[in-house]
C-alpha positions as CSV (number, residue, x, y, z in Angstrom):
1,X,-24.4,-22.2,-18.6
2,X,-27.0,-21.7,-21.3
3,X,-26.4,-19.4,-24.4
4,X,-29.1,-17.0,-23.2
5,X,-27.4,-16.7,-19.9
6,X,-24.0,-16.3,-21.4
7,X,-25.2,-13.5,-23.7
8,X,-26.8,-11.7,-20.7
9,X,-23.5,-12.0,-18.7
10,X,-21.5,-10.7,-21.7
11,X,-23.8,-7.7,-21.9
12,X,-23.4,-6.9,-18.3
13,X,-19.7,-7.7,-17.9
14,X,-18.4,-4.2,-18.1
15,X,-20.9,-2.9,-15.4
16,X,-20.1,-6.0,-13.5
17,X,-16.5,-5.2,-13.4
18,X,-16.7,-1.6,-12.9
19,X,-19.0,-1.8,-9.9
20,X,-17.0,-4.5,-8.4
21,X,-13.8,-2.7,-8.9
22,X,-15.2,0.5,-7.4
23,X,-16.2,-1.3,-4.3
24,X,-12.9,-3.3,-3.9
25,X,-10.5,-0.7,-5.4
26,X,-7.4,-0.9,-3.2
27,X,-9.4,-3.0,-1.0
28,X,-6.7,-5.3,0.2
29,X,-4.0,-4.2,2.5
30,X,-1.5,-5.6,5.1
31,X,-2.4,-8.6,7.0
32,X,-3.1,-6.7,10.2
33,X,-5.8,-4.6,8.4
34,X,-9.3,-6.0,8.1
35,X,-10.3,-6.3,4.5
36,X,-13.6,-4.5,4.9
37,X,-11.7,-1.6,6.6
38,X,-9.4,-1.1,3.7
39,X,-12.5,-1.1,1.3
40,X,-14.0,1.7,3.2
41,X,-10.8,3.8,3.3
42,X,-9.8,3.5,-0.3
43,X,-13.0,3.3,-2.4
44,X,-13.0,7.1,-2.4
45,X,-9.9,7.3,-4.5
46,X,-11.6,5.6,-7.5
47,X,-14.8,7.4,-7.0
48,X,-12.8,10.7,-7.1
49,X,-11.2,9.7,-10.3
50,X,-14.4,8.8,-12.0
51,X,-16.0,12.2,-10.8
52,X,-13.1,14.1,-12.5
53,X,-14.1,12.4,-15.9
54,X,-10.5,11.5,-16.7
55,X,-9.2,10.5,-20.0
56,X,-8.9,6.7,-20.8
57,X,-5.2,6.8,-20.1
58,X,-5.9,8.1,-16.7
59,X,-8.6,5.5,-16.1
60,X,-6.1,2.8,-17.1
61,X,-3.6,4.3,-14.6
62,X,-6.2,4.1,-11.9
63,X,-7.0,0.5,-12.7
64,X,-3.3,-0.5,-12.8
65,X,-2.5,1.3,-9.5
66,X,-5.6,0.8,-7.3
67,X,-7.2,-2.4,-8.6
68,X,-4.7,-4.8,-10.3
69,X,-2.3,-5.1,-7.2
70,X,-5.1,-6.4,-5.1
71,X,-6.4,-9.2,-7.4
72,X,-4.7,-12.5,-7.7
73,X,-5.1,-12.9,-11.4
74,X,-3.2,-16.1,-11.5
75,X,-5.5,-17.7,-9.1
76,X,-8.6,-16.2,-10.9
77,X,-7.3,-17.5,-14.2
78,X,-6.7,-20.9,-12.9
79,X,-10.3,-21.0,-11.3
80,X,-11.9,-19.7,-14.5
81,X,-9.8,-22.0,-16.8
82,X,-10.7,-25.3,-14.9
83,X,-9.4,-28.4,-16.6
84,X,-7.8,-26.0,-19.4
85,X,-5.4,-24.9,-16.7
86,X,-4.2,-28.4,-15.9
87,X,-3.6,-29.1,-19.6
88,X,-1.5,-26.0,-20.2
89,X,2.2,-25.8,-20.0
90,X,3.8,-23.4,-17.5
91,X,4.5,-21.1,-20.5
92,X,0.9,-21.3,-21.6
93,X,-0.3,-20.7,-18.1
94,X,1.7,-17.5,-18.1
95,X,0.1,-16.5,-21.4
96,X,-3.4,-17.3,-20.2
97,X,-2.9,-15.2,-17.0
98,X,-1.6,-12.2,-19.0
99,X,-4.4,-12.3,-21.6
100,X,-7.1,-12.9,-19.1
101,X,-5.8,-9.9,-16.9
102,X,-5.7,-7.7,-19.9
103,X,-9.3,-8.5,-20.9
104,X,-10.7,-7.8,-17.3
105,X,-8.6,-4.6,-16.8
106,X,-9.7,-3.3,-20.2
107,X,-13.3,-4.1,-19.7
108,X,-13.1,-2.3,-16.4
109,X,-11.6,1.0,-17.8
110,X,-13.9,0.9,-20.8
111,X,-16.8,0.8,-18.4
112,X,-15.6,3.6,-16.3
113,X,-15.3,5.7,-19.5
114,X,-18.8,4.9,-20.7
115,X,-20.7,5.4,-17.5
116,X,-20.8,7.8,-14.6
117,X,-20.4,5.9,-11.3
118,X,-19.4,8.9,-9.3
119,X,-22.5,8.9,-7.3
120,X,-22.1,5.3,-6.2
121,X,-22.1,4.5,-2.5
122,X,-20.7,1.3,-1.0
123,X,-21.9,-0.3,2.2
124,X,-19.4,-2.8,3.5
125,X,-20.2,-5.6,6.0
126,X,-17.6,-7.0,8.5
127,X,-15.9,-10.1,7.1
128,X,-15.5,-13.3,9.3
129,X,-11.8,-13.7,9.2
130,X,-11.2,-15.4,12.6
131,X,-7.6,-16.6,11.8
132,X,-8.5,-18.1,8.4
133,X,-6.5,-17.4,5.3
134,X,-9.8,-17.1,3.3
135,X,-12.8,-14.8,3.7
136,X,-15.7,-13.2,1.9
137,X,-16.3,-9.5,2.0
138,X,-19.9,-8.7,1.3
139,X,-20.9,-5.3,0.0
140,X,-23.8,-3.4,-1.5
141,X,-23.5,-0.7,-4.1
142,X,-26.2,1.8,-4.5
143,X,-26.5,4.4,-7.2
144,X,-29.3,7.1,-7.8
145,X,-32.1,5.6,-10.0
146,X,-30.8,2.0,-9.8
147,X,-31.6,-0.7,-7.5
148,X,-28.9,-1.8,-5.0
149,X,-26.4,-4.4,-6.2
150,X,-25.0,-7.1,-3.9
151,X,-21.3,-7.6,-4.6
152,X,-19.3,-10.4,-2.6
153,X,-15.5,-10.9,-2.9
154,X,-13.9,-14.1,-2.2
155,X,-10.4,-13.2,-0.8
156,X,-7.4,-15.2,0.1
157,X,-4.3,-14.4,2.2
158,X,-1.1,-14.6,0.1
159,X,2.3,-13.5,1.5
160,X,0.6,-11.6,4.3
161,X,-1.6,-9.7,2.0
162,X,-5.4,-10.2,1.2
163,X,-6.2,-10.6,-2.5
164,X,-9.4,-11.1,-4.5
165,X,-9.8,-14.5,-6.0
166,X,-13.3,-14.3,-7.2
167,X,-16.1,-11.7,-7.5
168,X,-19.8,-12.5,-7.2
169,X,-22.5,-10.0,-8.3
170,X,-26.0,-11.0,-7.2
171,X,-24.6,-14.5,-6.6
172,X,-23.2,-14.8,-10.1
173,X,-19.5,-15.7,-10.0
174,X,-17.1,-14.0,-12.5
175,X,-14.8,-17.1,-12.6
176,X,-17.6,-19.6,-12.8
177,X,-19.2,-17.7,-15.7
178,X,-15.9,-17.7,-17.6
179,X,-15.2,-21.4,-17.0
180,X,-17.7,-22.4,-19.7
181,X,-16.2,-19.9,-22.1
182,X,-12.7,-21.4,-21.5
183,X,-14.1,-25.0,-21.9
184,X,-15.9,-24.2,-25.2
185,X,-12.7,-22.6,-26.7
186,X,-10.6,-25.5,-25.6
187,X,-12.9,-28.0,-27.4
188,X,-12.3,-26.1,-30.6
189,X,-8.5,-26.4,-30.4
190,X,-7.0,-26.9,-27.0
191,X,-5.2,-24.5,-24.9
192,X,-3.7,-22.6,-27.8
193,X,-7.3,-21.9,-29.1
194,X,-8.1,-20.4,-25.8
195,X,-5.0,-18.2,-25.8
196,X,-5.7,-17.1,-29.4
197,X,-9.4,-16.3,-28.5
198,X,-8.4,-14.2,-25.5
199,X,-5.7,-12.4,-27.6
200,X,-8.3,-11.7,-30.3
201,X,-10.7,-10.3,-27.7
202,X,-8.0,-8.0,-26.5
203,X,-7.0,-6.8,-30.0
204,X,-10.7,-6.1,-30.9
205,X,-11.1,-4.0,-27.8
206,X,-7.9,-2.2,-28.1
């Protein structure tokens, strides 16, 4: 990824995460529930919280209760880290997952606090599950005064539950974009350099 594209992605990451989390919030339920059906049923909870203009602490609670349980952050970190993941010890892998999760959740809550997405509407397309343990849920988010945004969710079934393993906004993958970031930091000082960089990002954004 070019430096210009990386900067553009960095500028848009908060809206990227906010819109995607709005559309997917609480979106993954029991195995007998179609992923897209749960998206339609639970999106209103997050939109209602935004409409009430809650305090940052409340937004974090919304993220933790309605978003975090439905994302497979370990798998997302593994995909984003690429070769770095294989170079890491089990302890380092745990640290990578923890720091990456904190980074994404904090970015999400900061975005909700900085922008009003209460008027957002989400159209969800049926997902082709057909007995497979993987599927993609395709959605379109529309807001007044903004062009529609296509958001796709790669989902995998784990222990009978569907969980998100990647988010693609306008065909731009969250994990793919972070892969170059992980690789660059690893060249500077290995796995520990990646962990330090993630930790520093989280401290700066605290």
